[in-house]
C-alpha positions in Angstrom: 72.6 93.7 84.1 70.0 94.1 86.5 70.2 92.7 89.9 74.1 91.2 89.4 77.2 92.1 91.5 80.3 91.2 91.2 81.3 88.6 94.3 83.8 86.4 95.6 84.9 84.5 98.9 87.2 85.8 101.0 89.8 85.4 104.1 90.4 89.1 105.4 93.5 90.3 106.8 93.6 91.9 110.3 93.7 95.4 110.5 97.2 95.5 112.2 98.6 93.9 109.0 97.7 97.9 107.5 101.0 99.3 108.8 103.2 97.1 106.9 101.6 96.9 104.0 101.7 100.6 104.0 105.1 100.3 103.8 105.3 97.6 101.4 103.1 99.8 98.8 105.9 102.6 99.4 108.5 100.5 98.4 106.8 99.4 95.1 105.1 102.2 94.2 106.5 102.8 90.8 105.3 103.8 88.0 102.8 101.3 85.9 102.0 99.9 89.1 98.8 99.3 90.7 98.6 99.8 94.9 95.6 97.2 96.0 94.5 99.8 98.6 96.1 98.1 101.8 93.7 98.2 104.6 91.9 96.6 100.8 94.5 93.6 101.0 92.8 90.0 101.5 92.8 86.4 100.5 91.0 85.5 97.7 89.5 81.7 98.1 87.6 81.3 95.4 86.0 84.8 93.1 83.0 83.6 91.9 82.2 86.4 89.2 78.5 88.5 88.5 75.3 86.2 90.2 72.4 87.6 90.5 71.2 89.2 93.9 68.6 86.7 94.2 71.9 84.0 95.0 73.4 85.7 97.7 71.1 84.0 99.9 71.3 80.4 98.4 75.6 80.8 98.0 75.9 81.8 101.6 74.0 78.8 103.1 75.7 76.6 100.9 79.5 78.3 103.2 77.7 78.0 106.4 78.4 74.0 104.6 82.4 75.1 105.0 83.4 72.3 107.0 87.5 73.8 107.6 88.1 74.8 112.0 90.1 78.2 112.4 93.7 78.0 111.9 96.3 80.5 112.7 97.7 81.5 109.9 101.6 83.7 108.7 100.9 86.4 106.3 105.0 86.5 105.1 107.2 87.0 101.4 106.7 88.8 98.3 106.2 86.7 95.1 104.9 87.7 92.0 102.0 86.3 89.0 102.9 84.5 86.3 106.5 84.7 86.9 109.4 87.1 87.1 110.6 87.1 83.7 106.4 88.9 83.3 104.9 89.9 86.1 101.7 91.3 86.4 100.5 90.8 89.6 103.1 91.1 93.1 101.6 89.8 96.3 102.0 88.9 100.0 102.7 84.7 100.5 100.1 83.6 103.7 100.6 80.0 105.0 98.5 77.8 107.1 95.7 75.6 106.6 94.3 77.8 103.5 94.4 74.2 100.6 92.2 72.9 102.8 90.1 75.7 102.8 89.8 76.6 99.3 88.9 73.2 99.1 85.8 73.0 100.8 84.8 76.4 99.5 85.7 74.8 96.1 82.9 72.1 97.3 80.1 73.8 98.6 80.3 76.2 95.1 80.4 72.9 92.8 76.7 72.9 92.6 76.6 76.6 92.0 78.9 75.8 88.0 81.2 78.9 89.0 84.7 78.3 87.4 87.3 75.8 89.1 90.7 77.7 89.8 93.2 75.3 88.8 96.5 76.1 91.4 95.6 77.5 93.8 98.0 79.9 96.1 97.4 81.5 99.2 98.5 85.0 98.4 97.1 88.8 98.6 96.9 90.9 95.9 99.3 94.4 96.5 99.7 95.2 93.1 98.8 95.1 89.6 101.6 96.4 87.2 100.6 97.5 84.3 103.4 98.4 82.9 107.9 98.0 83.9 109.5 100.8 83.3 113.0 99.5 84.9 112.9 95.6 85.0 116.0 95.6 87.5 114.6 98.2 89.8 111.7 96.3 90.1 113.4 92.5 90.7 115.9 94.4 93.1 113.0 95.9 95.5 110.5 92.1 95.2 114.0 90.8 96.4 114.5 93.2 99.5 111.2 92.3 100.3 111.4 88.4 100.0 111.8 87.3 103.3 108.7 90.5 104.8 107.1 88.9 107.5 103.8 90.1 108.7 103.6 88.1 111.1 100.5 85.5 112.9 97.0 86.1 112.4 94.2 83.2 112.8 91.4 82.7 110.9 88.2 81.7 112.2 85.8 83.4 110.0 85.1 83.5 105.4 83.7 86.6 103.6 81.1 86.5 100.5 82.0 89.7 99.7 80.7 92.1 97.0 82.8 94.5 95.0 82.0 97.3 92.9 84.4 99.2 90.4 85.2 102.7 90.3 87.2 104.9 88.7 88.8 105.4 91.8 89.6 101.6 91.9 87.0 98.6 93.7 85.1 99.3 96.5 84.3 96.1 98.9 81.7 96.0 100.9 81.0 92.1 103.1 77.7 90.2 102.4 77.7 87.5 104.7 80.2 86.9 107.3 80.9 83.1 108.2 82.0 81.5 111.4 84.8 78.4 110.7 83.8 75.6 112.6 
């Protein structure tokens, strides 16, 4: 569709986490997995989907009204969606004030009538699982990684991102960065 872009609101992870994300990816690199490029791993606060390019300014303006102070977050633990018996996504856990931040993003985005998410779990997607050839091997690797701890970082901004889907994987572009205050 003309003038439509695929968008989401996210918190970027610091570059210092990339080597550890690469290491985790090498452990999880099994047949049937589609790993997320380590430098693209992020925490999605809200997926907006396709919007008109002319909405970017209005959405940015709304995001400026997010009322959440900067906070320290921790990235640790590996989990799955929807459940260990049926794995579709493998993720890194994120701890910190993500719930209030997510609620604020939902609040300021409400007038746009985007689909509301229920049961927000702060996480950073590491891999999408197309098929599991050997569930025991995968569960063993997930168990090995469950206590992984990448450390802490300061969440002091959110980004409105554009996602371009390509055959090699998504390409993300930051449309706007909004500082938390």
